[in-house]
N, C-alpha and C positions, 0 to 999 in steps of 0.2 A: 430368330424375333421371335419376342416373349409375350404369351398370350394369357390375356385372366382370367377369358371368359369363354374358354372353348369346351369342351366334353367329350367326355365318350359313355352313351347312355347302352350304348347295348355290342354285343359281337356275337357272330355269327361265324361257326366252322363248319362245312361237311367236305368227306374225305371219303373217298371207294375204300376197297380193302385192299390191304397192304400184299403184299410179294415180296416174300423172305429172299434176301440175296440165293442164299444155297436153294432157292427151289424154282429161281430165273438162269441160275448158272443150267440146273438139270435137266433143262426147258433150252438150251442152247441157246438165251438171249445176253448170255455175259460170261466173261470167265472169273469166277468168282477168286480166283490173289489180284487181281484186276482191281475190282470194286472192296476187298480187303486195304487199301490203303486210305478209304475214305471212311472206313471204321463205319459206314452207313449199313447193319444188319436186315434193311429193306425202305424203300419206296410206296407209296400209294399209286395204284393202277387203276387206271376207268378202263371197265370195258365196253362201255357202251355209251355214259354221260358224257355228251358236248360242256367245253369251259364254259360255257355263257349256262348251261343250264346250273352246273356246279354253283355258280357264282348266284340265280336267283336262288336257289335255294339255301348258301348260306344268307344272303343280303334278308329274305324273311322269317329267315329264324332272329340274326339281331335287329331287325326291326321287333316283332313280334315282342322282343327281350325289353326292347326300351321302350314301351308299353306309350312310344307314340305312334298315332293315328297316320299314315304312308301324305295325307292334304299335305302334312310339316313338309318334310319332304321339300325341299324349293331347290336340293341339285345331288344328281347322281352320276359321281365318279368313275367309272371303270376302266381299273389297269388290267393290263396284260401281257404275253413276252410272244406268245406261239399264237399259229393259226386260229380261229374261232371257227371252223367248221363252212365258213362260203367266203364270196370273193366280194366284196366292191356292197360290203353290208353294214349296218349298224349295231353288232353287238350290244351296247350299252344299251339301246331301246328296248333291245329282246329283253335283260336283264329288268329296264324299267317299266315293263307290260308286264313279265313275269311274276316279281319282288310287290309291286308298286299298285298292281291292278291298273296300270296304267297311269294318267295322271296328264302333269301338264308341264310339268318342271319340266329343267336341262337335263338330256344326259349322256355325258360327252367319256369319248375314249382318251385311255393316256397310253401312249408307249413307250411310257422311259425306261425302259426293260426291267431287270430285277430294280430298279428302285422307284419302281412306279406306282407301287403302294404308298414310299413315301411322300413321293409326289402328290396321289391323291392326298393325303391328310393336309401337305400344309395350302393343296390349294382351296381342301374343304376351310380347314383354319382361317384362310384370307377371307372365304366368303360370311362365314360365322362373324367374325370382327366386325368388315365391312356392315350386315344388316341390319335392316331400321328397327328390326321385329322379332317377336321367335321365330327362329329357323332353326331346319336340321339338314346333313348333308350324309347320306346316303355312299360311304365306299368300299368298295368293292372289286377281287381281284382275284381273278381263275384261268387255271392251265388245262390242256389236256398233251403229254410231250409225248406222242409218237414216232413211228415212220410212218413214211418214210421220210420227214423232215427232219428228224430229234430222235438219235438213239440216246433215249433216255441215262444209259446203262457207257455209253460210251462217248457221244459228242460231246461233253465236258469234263474229263478224267479229275477234276479235281471235288467232284461233284455228283451227284443220282440226283438225277429230278422226278419229283413224286406231283402230280397230279391232284388237286382242288380245289375247292374256293373258301374266300375268307371276307368275313366283312365287318366293316363299326360301325354304328352309327353316331354320329355327333351333332350336338344339339350346344346353341349358343343361352338353355335355361337350367340343363342343368344334371350329373350322371355321375358315374360309381369311382369316376377317374375323372383329371381331370388334364388338358397342354398346355405343357407351362414354355415351352417353348418349343421351335423349329429352324434347324441352321442347314440351307443346300445350298453345298461350293461343288461348282465345277472348273473340268477340265478337259477343252476338243483336243487338246494336243494329242490327245489319246484314241481320239473315235476310231483311229484306223487298226486299232488292236483287236477289234473285233472284223472286220472287214480283211484283212491283210497285203499281197498284191493279189486278191484274186477279181477279174473283172467284174463292172457293173454288168447286172444280167438284164435280162430281160421279163423276167417272171418269178414266183419264189420258187427255192433249191434248182432252180437250171443249172446255176453255175458247177453250188456243189451241193449234192445230196447222198446223206445224210449230214446233217452240219457238225461241221469237225473246230472247235473253237481253238484247240490245241494249234492245226495248221496253218489259221488265221494267225493266231499269235506267233509263228515261227517266221510269217511269210512279214509280218509289221517289224521282228526285233531285226529283221536281217539289214533295215536300214533306219534301226532306232539303235538308241542306248539301253541296254537292260538295264545301269545302277539308274541310270534317269527315268528310266519310267517305272522301276520302282521306286525310287523315291518319291516323285510326281503322286504316284497311289497314297503310300500311307501320306506325304505334307496334304493334301485333299484328305481325307479321311479325320487327320488330328483336327485341324483344322476346322470342320461337322461336328466334331467330336467336342473340340474346347467353347466352340462359338453356343452350342447346345448348355453346353453346363454354366458358360456364364451369363447369355439371356434370360437361363432359370434361376439363377444366383446359388448354385449349388457344387462341389468340389464333385470331383469322381470318387474320392469311399466317401460321398453321403450316396453312392446310387448303392440299392440292395438288389436289384435285380437288371440283368443286360435281356435286349434283346436282339439278337443277329441274326445273319441270316443263316439261310438252314445250309449250311458250306458244309464241305468233307473236314477231315480230324485237322489234317495237316494245314488244308490253306487255312482255317477259324483259325488256327493256333498261332501261324505264321502275320495275321493280319488284325486278329482280336486280341487274342487270349495273349501271347509272351507281347505286345510290346505296351496292353495296357493294364497286367497285372491282372486279369480277369479267370477267376478258382469257376468252370466249367460247372457245377454245381450249383453257379448262380444266374445257369442261363435255362434256358430247355431242351440242350445237346440232349440229355437219356431217353426224349419223348421225339425230335423231329430226325434225332440216325434211325429210326422209323418209318420215318415220311417223307423225305427227300426235298428236294429244294422246290416251293411252289414256285419258282418266277419269284412277280410282283409279288404273292401273298406273306411271305413268309415273317415281318413283323406283326399281321393280322394277326394268324395262329397263332403264334408262342404266346403271345400277350397274351389272346383268350384264353388260351392255352392256358398260363398263371392262375387268370380267373378262374378258369370254370375249377380246377382242382383245389382251389383255395390255400396256391403256394401265395398269393399276394393278400396283404389285407391292407388296412387304413392306417396311411400313413407312409408306405414305401414306394419307395422313388423309381422307374424304369426310365434305362437309358436306351431307344431306339435307335439303331446303327443300320445302316442300308447302302449300297453302293451297283447300281448299274452303269453298262457301259455304253459310253458316250464320252466321258464319262463322269457321274455326277454320285455323291456321296452326300449323304442325310444324320443328322444328327437331330433326336427328340428326346424330351424330360418328358413325362407323362406319373401324375402322382395318382395313388390310388387314394381315394376319398372313404372307400364306405364298402363293403362286401355283398358284389349283389344277390337276390335273392336267390340263384340261381347255382350259388355258388357252392362248389363241396367243399367238406374242413370242417374240425371239431371246433366246439361253443369255446374250450380256451384258447389263449394264444400261440397257442402253436401253432404253425404254418407249414400243412407239408409239402416237400420237393414235386413236382409233377411226378407222377408214375412208370417207371419203366416196360409194363404190360402193355403192347398195340393193340389198337383196338380191333378186335373180330369182322367189326362191323359199322356200314358207316350212323356217320354221325345222323341223328332225330333230326327231321324234316320239320319245322311246322307246316 
């Protein structure tokens, strides 16, 4: 869908300290040779902060940067993948109270797996387009991936899971960037890829613990065609990508930056770099290989990184791509209108690439 008046007014990220792969191996948490296949060098690991609190910290930073009062936020959308710390509980309401100080806006949790952030972005854009007056939406994603349910180093061999929260404040009035288009494609014939032939369980992780994505995929492929599965996956992503470009009236060659899922290098190359001829230097790979896959928050965090470091500048077009189990694929075009006050970067037109050093301390919290 094409959008005319949906803006990114603020972004925020809160990441715990990264744990280098070598240190994780020395602690017996992983085998270094296994992780080496992904080319990740570290993962952000929370030892104390639960996911909703990391979400609230990222959300507060995004709201402060937007300059908008909390009362302007008419909707809060909280996307996540993993357990949020309590049973039969509403974590979106926690984020609403902790980040917005309460209020009467709607707070809704989304569980669209790794495409949850993109789903939140699409729902926010629809809300802002239909709003009768000035309005803002807070979209936030956060997860803490830990045992006994998930082994961040083992559960998905193609990636390493990182902990953290990331948020965007969207407005229908003004912002430093504009959402020009967003398209989502769905193919539920692939939903069993993350279920396999396991039976339905009576409680979380009662059938298989920790999560083993590879085992589920093996079970699924025992009765499904590998070539058809690969073709369907490629077709879904291409439809979302091409739809987003068409609705934004741009071509792939017009894109300056690619905001991709935080996958391991082989998976990233197979799904994005090779099929579309994307240069890794036009992505945030050099940064997120030291962070990990943030579940639903990859796109928010990487876009925020490009903005905060001054890598993107006025006129730059960013293509956001996402995929989530189920399966859904999303593509979105975001155009940078101006460099926000908090962005780093020289006064000249030179735009530095996101720096490779890893953060040694958590992102500051407002």
